[in-house]
N, C-alpha and C positions, 0 to 999 in steps of 0.2 A: 788508758797508759800512753805514755808518747816516747815515742823508739827512736833513736836512728836510726841510717842506713844500713845495712847486715854488710857483715866482712867476714870474709873468711878466715880464720887463727888456729896455725899449726904451732903445735909446739917444737920448742927443739933442743938439743942438748949445748948447741954450738951456733944461736940467732945469727951472729953475725957472718959468722961461713955461710948458710944456707940461703941467706939474704944474698952475700953475692952470687950465690947459684939462679937463684931467680932474677937477680938483676941484669945477668950476662943472660940468662937463655930467653928471658919476656923484653930485652933493650928496657927497663926502665928505670928510675932511679931509684935508691932507696934514702929513704927520710927517717932517721932515727926520733924516736918519740919516747921519753916516757922510757926507758928501757927497751923498748920492744922496735923492732926492723918495722916498718910501715912501704911496702909497695902498693901504687895509687896502678890499677891494671886499666883494660878500655871502659870508658865509660861512666869512670868513678869509681869502680869495684875498688875492695882493698883487699891484699891480702897483707895478716900483721904477723911476725913470728915472733915468740917469743920464748923465754925459758920459762920453766912450769918451776913452782914453789920447791922446795928441798922439803919442806912438810907435806905434800902433796903432789906426788913426783907424778908423770907420765910415762908411761913406759911406751915404747914404739910399740904399732899394731896396725896390722891391714883390717880397713874395714870395707864397708861398700859405697862412703864419701870420697871421691876423690876430686881430684882438679881435673877440668880438663883443656890442655890447649891446641885452641885449633890452628891450622897450618896449611897456607897456600903452596906448603911445597915439603909433604912430608920424611922426605930422605936428608933434605936438608935441614930442618930442624932437628929431626934424627941426630943427625951428626953433631949440629951444635951443642944437643943436650949431653953428648957423650963425651965430648971434649970439655966439657965442663964438670966432669962427676957424676953423669946420672949413671945406671946401669940400664939396658934393652933386658926385660923380662922374656919376650920373643920376637919374634919378627915382623916384618908388619904386613899385617895381614888385610884381605878385600873381605869387604860386608857390604848388603843391601845400600847404608847410607854412606859408603867411601872406606876409605884407610886407616886404619887405625893400629897404633901400636904402644904396648902399656911400656912403661921406666920407673922405675924408682931413682929418686934423687938422692944427693951423698948421704943422705941420713935413711933411706931405707922406703922413704912416704912414697904409693904409689901415684903415679901422675899417666893419665891416656893424653898422647899425641893422637890430633886427626885431623886429618882431610877430607872434605866433603867430598861426596858425590858431585859434578857438577852434571 
């Protein structure tokens, strides 16, 4: 079986608006391709945001899979995300591997902002 490079997919009720949020937070452009919004992340990884079919809807849900956004300055990244419509789920927390904070994007998808320990 031949497979292409894997990528993240994110179902959205308003894909263009959610793509703008991620574009602003990640500081990467949005590329519209065939009805989906695509953002190219570091090292060619992609995040594809799409609107689910009305015949097979995808309800918003909390799960164990989440996008992690590494940061060199956690306070600044959190402030920027909140300014673009994110919601903080907790305060910044110190862990053995670094500092982290869980947030939700404007549609309630959980994201982890992470500043690695030095």
